[in-house]
C-alpha positions as CSV (number, residue, x, y, z in Angstrom):
1,M,-0.6,4.4,9.6
2,L,2.9,3.1,9.1
3,S,4.4,5.4,6.4
4,I,7.3,4.4,4.3
5,S,8.9,7.2,2.2
6,L,9.9,6.2,-1.3
7,D,9.5,9.6,-2.9
8,G,13.2,10.3,-3.7
9,P,16.2,12.0,-2.2
10,R,14.7,15.4,-1.6
11,R,11.9,14.0,0.5
12,R,13.8,11.3,2.4
13,R,13.1,11.4,6.1
14,L,14.4,9.9,9.2
15,V,12.6,7.2,11.0
16,S,10.7,8.7,13.9
17,R,10.8,7.3,17.4
18,R,7.2,6.3,17.1
19,E,7.8,4.4,13.9
20,L,10.8,2.7,15.4
21,L,8.7,1.4,18.2
22,R,6.0,0.3,15.9
23,I,8.3,-1.5,13.5
24,G,10.0,-3.3,16.3
25,G,6.7,-4.5,17.7
26,L,4.7,-5.2,14.6
27,G,6.9,-7.0,12.1
28,L,4.7,-6.0,9.1
29,S,4.9,-9.0,6.8
30,G,8.6,-9.4,7.7
31,L,9.4,-5.7,7.5
32,S,12.1,-4.8,10.0
33,L,14.3,-1.7,10.5
34,P,17.0,-2.9,8.1
35,N,14.2,-3.6,5.5
36,L,12.8,-0.1,6.0
37,L,16.1,1.7,5.7
38,A,16.9,-0.3,2.6
39,A,13.6,0.7,1.1
40,Q,14.3,4.3,1.9
41,S,17.7,4.1,0.3
42,L,16.1,2.5,-2.7
43,G,13.6,5.4,-2.8
44,A,16.5,7.8,-3.3
45,T,17.1,6.4,-6.8
46,Q,13.7,4.9,-7.7
47,G,10.1,6.1,-7.8
48,V,7.3,4.3,-6.2
49,D,5.9,2.9,-9.5
50,S,9.2,1.3,-10.5
51,T,9.2,-0.8,-7.3
52,F,5.9,-2.5,-8.0
53,G,6.6,-4.0,-11.4
54,R,4.3,-3.8,-14.4
55,A,1.4,-5.9,-13.2
56,K,-1.9,-4.1,-13.2
57,S,-3.8,-6.6,-11.1
58,V,-3.3,-9.9,-9.3
59,I,-5.6,-12.8,-8.8
60,F,-4.8,-14.7,-5.6
61,L,-6.4,-18.1,-5.3
62,F,-6.4,-19.5,-1.8
63,L,-7.5,-23.1,-2.3
64,Q,-8.5,-24.1,1.2
65,G,-9.1,-27.8,0.9
66,G,-7.9,-27.9,-2.6
67,P,-6.0,-30.6,-4.4
68,P,-2.6,-31.7,-2.9
69,Q,0.6,-30.5,-4.4
70,H,1.9,-34.0,-5.3
71,E,-1.1,-34.4,-7.6
72,T,-0.7,-31.0,-9.2
73,F,2.5,-28.9,-9.3
74,D,4.9,-31.0,-7.3
75,P,4.6,-34.7,-8.2
76,K,7.0,-37.1,-6.5
77,P,7.8,-39.7,-9.1
78,D,10.7,-41.2,-7.1
79,A,8.7,-41.4,-3.9
80,P,7.1,-44.6,-2.6
81,A,3.6,-45.3,-4.0
82,D,1.8,-44.4,-0.8
83,I,3.4,-40.9,-0.9
84,R,3.4,-40.0,-4.6
85,G,-0.3,-40.6,-5.1
86,P,-2.3,-42.3,-7.9
87,F,-1.5,-39.9,-10.7
88,R,1.5,-39.9,-12.9
89,P,3.7,-36.9,-13.8
90,I,3.7,-35.5,-17.3
91,Q,6.3,-33.4,-19.0
92,T,5.7,-29.7,-19.5
93,N,7.0,-27.5,-22.3
94,V,10.0,-26.6,-20.1
95,P,12.7,-29.4,-20.1
96,G,13.1,-30.9,-16.6
97,I,9.8,-29.6,-15.2
98,Q,7.0,-32.1,-14.7
99,I,3.5,-31.6,-13.2
100,G,0.6,-33.9,-12.5
101,E,-1.3,-35.5,-15.4
102,L,-4.5,-33.8,-14.4
103,L,-3.1,-30.5,-15.7
104,P,-2.3,-31.1,-19.4
105,R,-3.2,-27.7,-20.6
106,T,-1.3,-26.0,-17.8
107,A,1.7,-28.2,-18.8
108,R,1.7,-26.4,-22.2
109,L,2.0,-23.0,-20.5
110,A,4.8,-23.9,-18.0
111,D,7.2,-21.4,-19.6
112,K,4.8,-18.7,-18.4
113,L,4.8,-19.9,-14.8
114,A,7.0,-19.5,-11.8
115,I,6.5,-22.7,-9.8
116,V,7.9,-22.6,-6.2
117,R,8.2,-26.0,-4.6
118,S,10.3,-25.0,-1.5
119,I,7.6,-23.4,0.7
120,V,7.1,-25.1,4.0
121,T,5.7,-24.1,7.4
122,D,6.8,-25.2,10.8
123,T,3.4,-26.7,11.7
124,N,1.1,-29.3,10.4
125,D,-2.0,-27.4,11.5
126,H,-4.1,-25.8,8.8
127,E,-5.0,-22.6,10.6
128,P,-1.5,-21.2,11.4
129,S,-0.2,-22.4,8.1
130,G,-3.0,-20.6,6.3
131,Y,-2.3,-17.5,8.4
132,W,1.3,-17.5,7.2
133,V,0.2,-17.8,3.6
134,L,-2.4,-15.0,3.9
135,T,-0.3,-12.6,5.9
136,G,3.4,-13.5,5.5
137,N,3.7,-13.7,9.2
138,V,4.0,-16.5,11.8
139,Y,1.0,-16.8,14.0
140,R,1.8,-15.4,17.5
141,G,-1.7,-15.5,19.0
142,T,-3.4,-18.2,21.1
143,N,-6.2,-19.4,18.9
144,P,-5.7,-19.2,15.1
145,R,-9.3,-20.4,14.6
146,T,-10.5,-16.9,15.7
147,I,-10.0,-13.4,14.2
148,Q,-8.5,-10.9,16.6
149,P,-7.7,-7.1,16.2
150,S,-4.1,-7.9,16.9
151,D,-3.7,-10.2,13.9
152,A,-1.2,-9.3,11.2
153,P,-3.0,-7.8,8.1
154,Y,-4.0,-9.9,5.1
155,M,-1.5,-9.0,2.3
156,G,-4.3,-7.6,0.2
157,S,-4.9,-5.1,3.0
158,L,-1.3,-4.0,2.6
159,V,-2.0,-3.4,-1.1
160,K,-5.0,-1.4,-0.2
161,L,-2.9,0.7,2.2
162,L,0.3,1.1,0.2
163,K,-0.7,0.8,-3.4
164,P,-4.4,1.4,-3.8
165,S,-6.2,1.4,-7.2
166,D,-6.0,4.8,-9.0
167,I,-9.4,4.2,-10.5
168,L,-11.4,2.5,-7.6
169,P,-9.5,2.9,-4.4
170,A,-12.3,1.5,-2.3
171,L,-12.1,-1.7,-4.4
172,S,-8.4,-2.1,-4.4
173,V,-8.9,-5.6,-2.9
174,A,-12.0,-7.6,-3.7
175,W,-12.6,-10.9,-1.9
176,I,-15.0,-13.5,-3.3
177,P,-17.0,-15.6,-2.9
178,D,-17.0,-15.8,0.9
179,W,-14.9,-15.8,4.1
180,C,-12.6,-18.8,4.5
181,R,-14.4,-21.0,7.0
182,L,-13.5,-24.2,8.8
183,N,-17.0,-24.8,10.0
184,E,-20.1,-22.7,10.0
185,G,-19.2,-19.7,12.2
186,V,-15.5,-20.5,12.5
187,R,-13.4,-18.0,10.6
188,P,-9.6,-18.5,11.0
189,A,-7.3,-15.6,11.4
190,G,-5.5,-13.8,8.6
191,Q,-8.4,-12.5,6.5
192,T,-8.7,-8.9,7.7
193,G,-6.8,-5.7,8.1
194,G,-5.7,-6.9,11.5
195,F,-3.9,-4.3,13.6
196,L,-4.2,-1.8,10.7
197,G,-7.9,-1.5,11.4
198,A,-11.2,-2.6,9.9
199,Q,-11.0,0.1,7.2
200,W,-8.3,-1.9,5.6
201,D,-10.2,-5.1,5.4
202,P,-10.7,-6.4,1.8
203,E,-14.1,-5.7,0.3
204,R,-16.1,-8.9,0.4
205,F,-18.7,-10.0,-2.1
206,V,-20.4,-13.0,-0.6
207,G,-22.3,-15.2,-3.1
208,D,-22.0,-18.1,-5.5
209,P,-20.4,-16.9,-8.8
210,N,-21.9,-20.0,-10.5
211,E,-25.4,-18.7,-9.9
212,P,-27.0,-17.1,-13.1
213,G,-27.9,-13.9,-11.2
214,Y,-24.6,-13.4,-9.5
215,R,-23.2,-9.9,-9.7
216,V,-20.8,-7.7,-7.8
217,E,-22.4,-4.6,-6.6
218,G,-20.8,-1.5,-7.9
219,L,-19.0,-3.3,-10.7
220,S,-22.0,-4.6,-12.8
221,L,-23.4,-2.7,-15.8
222,P,-26.9,-1.2,-15.5
223,E,-29.4,-3.5,-17.1
224,R,-30.1,-1.1,-20.0
225,A,-26.4,-0.8,-20.8
226,A,-25.9,-4.6,-20.6
227,Q,-28.8,-5.1,-23.1
228,E,-27.4,-2.6,-25.5
229,L,-24.0,-4.2,-25.4
230,H,-25.6,-7.6,-25.9
231,R,-27.4,-6.4,-29.1
232,R,-24.1,-5.3,-30.6
């Protein structure tokens, strides 16, 4: 386990030789020695909780095969017709920010959003680009269409390791409704705990949430309790 001390000045520690080698070789989501030392310095004046913000939970939607950006959050009104697509941009409730006309209700909430339009990857291939989005790391392996123990960990696995749930540590990261797949049996890299080990994989709940009987084991109410709440 790669430990990062943020407990304050009395418990600050030096970076061990073992950690130095691991940091140099692993590149944990962009974490390098300067990043680690800066984090330790920050820990001298801040507690762990203050560095994680006020959010209690995060919903991360990875829309593999989803709608393109120029039809949703990054319309190209000044681009040629064959680039900007068939849908027109609409104004949001923030002056100067437009999004696609398919999102009128979202347009009314734009002041609550942080829209980032500058993210790019250095490849046109889906698999290494998806790996970068899921892990924060450039793919260094030989076949991004396969999962390997040497892969960088999925960022949810880092949450599970560094900031687990106080209530349900085993369910710090829940992944639904299935693995990301390219074809049946093809699972691209970036979806596991990677070099951290399988114990840091996200908990997966495979199934179709649209099905009437869908439930997440361990998080569903017993039938009797559900009926009593329904009667209320």
